[in-house]
C-alpha positions in Angstrom: -58.0 1.7 31.6 -56.9 4.0 34.4 -53.3 2.8 34.1 -53.1 3.4 30.4 -54.6 6.9 30.8 -52.1 7.7 33.5 -49.2 6.5 31.3 -50.6 8.7 28.5 -50.8 11.7 30.8 -47.2 11.1 32.1 -45.9 10.9 28.5 -47.8 14.0 27.5 -46.4 15.9 30.5 -42.9 15.1 29.3 -43.4 16.4 25.8 -41.9 19.9 25.3 -41.5 20.2 21.6 -38.1 18.6 21.5 -37.8 15.8 24.0 -40.3 13.6 22.3 -38.2 13.5 19.1 -35.4 11.6 20.9 -36.9 9.9 23.9 -40.1 7.9 24.4 -41.8 4.7 25.5 -41.8 1.3 23.8 -44.0 -1.6 24.7 -43.4 -4.9 23.0 -43.1 -8.6 23.4 -40.0 -10.6 24.3 -38.1 -12.5 21.6 -37.0 -15.5 23.7 -40.2 -16.4 25.6 -43.8 -15.3 26.0 -44.0 -12.0 27.8 -43.9 -8.2 27.8 -41.0 -5.7 27.5 -41.5 -2.1 28.5 -38.8 0.6 28.0 -39.3 4.1 29.2 -36.6 6.8 28.6 -36.1 8.9 31.7 -33.8 11.5 30.2 -35.0 15.1 30.6 -37.7 14.1 33.1 -37.9 14.5 36.9 -36.9 10.8 37.1 -33.6 11.2 35.3 -30.8 9.7 37.2 -33.1 8.8 40.1 -32.5 5.6 42.0 -35.1 2.9 41.3 -35.0 -0.1 43.7 -35.1 -3.1 41.3 -38.1 -5.4 41.6 -38.0 -9.0 40.8 -40.4 -11.9 41.4 -40.3 -15.3 39.9 -42.9 -17.8 41.2 -42.6 -20.1 38.2 -41.6 -20.1 34.5 -45.0 -18.7 33.7 -45.3 -16.2 36.6 -42.5 -13.7 36.8 -41.6 -10.0 36.7 -38.4 -7.9 36.6 -38.2 -4.1 36.7 -35.0 -2.0 36.9 -33.4 1.2 35.6 -30.3 1.0 33.5 -28.6 3.8 31.7 -31.5 6.2 32.5 -34.1 3.8 31.0 -36.8 2.1 33.0 -36.9 -1.6 31.9 -39.8 -3.8 32.8 -40.3 -7.4 31.7 -42.8 -10.0 32.7 -44.9 -12.9 31.7 -47.9 -12.4 29.4 -50.2 -11.3 32.4 -47.8 -8.6 33.7 -48.1 -5.7 31.4 -50.4 -3.6 33.6 -48.4 -4.5 36.7 -45.2 -3.3 35.0 -46.9 0.0 34.0 -48.3 0.4 37.5 -44.9 -0.1 39.1 -43.5 2.6 36.9 -46.4 5.0 37.5 -46.4 4.5 41.2 -42.6 5.1 41.3 -43.0 8.2 39.2 -45.7 9.6 41.5 -43.6 9.0 44.6 -40.4 10.4 43.3 -39.6 14.0 43.9 -37.2 15.2 41.2 
């Protein structure tokens, strides 16, 4: 639960009365195979236009993960067991990035 609380806190810190009407976080499932898809808008945050070193790991068809930033959006995708890992990668990056 710590990871979810940290994500909630990060999101709340980004809300300023206007940003949250345009930018946000989406967590869903993939259309083409079992797995998670996480998108986090970085616009108007300290992470905006910050370099994120892409992460990718594929051990098998049922054990994989990919995280990157494209067009100022953090994109994380992974197998059904990787939701917390994706969120943790984002949160660790956000904490270690000085903007």
